[in-house]
N, C-alpha and C positions, 0 to 999 in steps of 0.2 A: 289699615288698622294698627293700632299701637302694639298689639301682642301677636300679630301674624307670625306664624312659624315658631312660636314659643310654646313650651310645654309647661303646664302647671299640674302638680300633684297636690291634691287636697285631701288631707286625712281628717276624718270626722265631718265629711261633706253633707251628712244628713241633718246637721244642726242649722238653726236659723241664720246665723251669721256666716258660716262657711258656705252654705248653699247660695246665699246672696252674693258672696264673693265669687263663687264658681260661675254664676250666671253673668256677673259683670265681666269677668275675664273672658267668657265665651263671646259676649257681645263685642269685645275688643279683638277677637280673632284667635285666642289661645286654644290649643288642643288640651283637653282636660282628662286627667286620670283621677277619678273620684273614689274615695274609700270610706268605709265606716265599719263599725262592729256589726251593724244591722244592714244587710244588703238591700232589703226592700226600700228603705228610705233613700238610700244612695241611688238606687236604680230610678226612683221617681225623679230625683234631681237631674240625673243623666237624660232621662226621657224628655223632661221639660226643655233641656238645652238642645237636644237633637231635633225636637219638633220645631224649635225656633231657628234651626239652621246651623247650630253649633256642632262641635265635635267633642263627645264625652264618652268615656268608658267607666263602668262601675265595677267595683270589686269589694269583697268582704275582707277587711284587714283590720286587725287590732293594732293601732299605732303604738301601744304601750309594750308590744312584743317585738323586740328588735329582729328576731328571726322572721317574723311575719312581714315586716317592712322590707327586709332584704329579699325575701322570696318574691314580694310584689315588684320590686325594682329590677331584680335580676332573674333571668331564666337561662338554664343550660350554662351557667357560669358567665354569661355575658349580660351587660347592662341593657335592658330593654326599654327602660324609660329614662329619658335624659332631661331632667328639669334644668333650666338654664338661669332663670332670674328670680322667680317668686316661688316660695315654698309656704304652704299654708298648713298649719297643724293646730288642732284644737282651738279654733277661732282666733288664732293669731296669724298675722302675715309677717313673714320675714323677707326682707329684700336682700338677697345674697346670690353670688355666683356659685353655683353648685357644680362640682366635677362629676 
C-alpha cells in the first residue's frame, strides 16, 4: 500500500472533505491521528476507519490554538506523533516533509 508505515495528522477531521481524505489515506495504509473541535464527529470518522480495518485515533483539538496543537503532537516534552509526508488542515492537503 502506498501509505504503509506513514502517519497522517488531520485537523478538522469531522468535516466532509477531511473525513473523506482520512478514509482514503486509511485505505492506502496510513496510520491516522484525527482531530477536531467536536470530539464526537471525529470519533465517528475514526470508528468508520477502524471498523474497515484501518488505524485511527481521535482527539479534541482546536487547530487555531497553537498550544493545543503542540500539546497534541508532544507529550512529556517528546514528539509523540511524527507526520512524515502529508498534513491536512481545514480541508486542505499540503504535501511536505515535516520534521
